[in-house]
N, C-alpha and C positions, 0 to 999 in steps of 0.2 A: 889635141882638139884643134880643129881648124879655126882660124881667125877670120871672121867675116867683117868687112868694113862697110856695111850697108847702113844707111840711115833711113828715117821715115820718108824722106823725099824719094829715095831710090825705090822703096817698096811701093809708094803711091804711083810712081811712073810705071812700074812693072804691072801693077794691077790695072791701071787705066789702059795700057797697051793691050793687055789680055782681054779686057771687056770690049774694047774697040774692035779687036779681032773677032769677037763673037757677034758683032753687029750692033752693039750699043753705041749711041752717040755721046760724045763727051763734051761737056760745057763747063766753063769756069764758073764757080759759085755766084759771083756778082752778076753774071749774065742772066742767071735764073731769077735773081731778085727783080731785075728790071722787067722780065717778061712773064714769069709764072708765079712769083711769090709777092706777097705784100711786104714781107721783110725776111731777113735771114733766119729768124727764129721759127719760121714756118717750115717744119720738117717734112710734112707730107704735101705733095703737090695736089691740091684739092681738085682742080679741074681734070687732071689726068686720072685721079681716083674715080671721079664721077663718070668719066667716059668708060673706064674699065668696068665699073659696076653695071652700067647700062648695057655694055656689050655682052657681059656674062649673064645678065639677068633681064633680057628684053621683055619677058612676059610679066614681069612684076610692075605694079603701078609706080609711076614716077615719085609719088609722095613716100612710098615705102622704101624705094631705093635711096632717096635723099635722107631718110631717117637712118639707114644703114651707114651712109657716108658720114653723117654727123656723129654717130657713135664711134666710128673709127677716128675721126678727127679730134674728138674730145677725150680720147684715152689719156692723154697727158694730164688733163685737168681732173680726171676722175681718180687718179692714183698719185698720192704724194711721193711715193717711192719710185725712183726712176727704173730700177730693175724690175719691179712688179709691173710698171706700166709697159715696159718692153715685152715682158712675157704675155701680158694681156693683148697687146697689139699683135704680136706674133700669132697667138691663138685665133684672133679674129681673122687674120689673113689666111690661116691654114684651115680652120674649122668653119668659118663663116660667121655671120652676125645675125642674131635673133631679132626679127622685126614682126610686129603684128599689123595686119591690115584687113580691110573688108573686101571680100570678093563680090562679084555680081550676085544678087539675091540676098545680100546682107550677111553672108557667112563670114565669120571671123577666121582668119588664118594666121598662123605663126610659121614663119619660114626662116631658113638660113639663107642669107645672101652671101654669095662668094665674091670676094673682092680681089 
């Protein structure tokens, strides 16, 4: 059996290089805290999520888009179990988020917002 002498740092560097090669920008975590996060405990970058939801769902009223964003951002608080919260978060990203809103004429509508 081959003996690999890799550690977590080697793996992290390889993955970051790979992602950068795909066009992703790489930032050091504390740099994000100063610019896009209120603290390092904030896992999802809320403003980026809001921009993506607006771009994907431009025809949906702003209040409904904000409700969808809040549902995604509050997943961690709605599930005490971390694994269950991760599964729920993933489902929201893949399947969309249910949100109700009123259309012109007062008709109520429930839609999936993709994030």
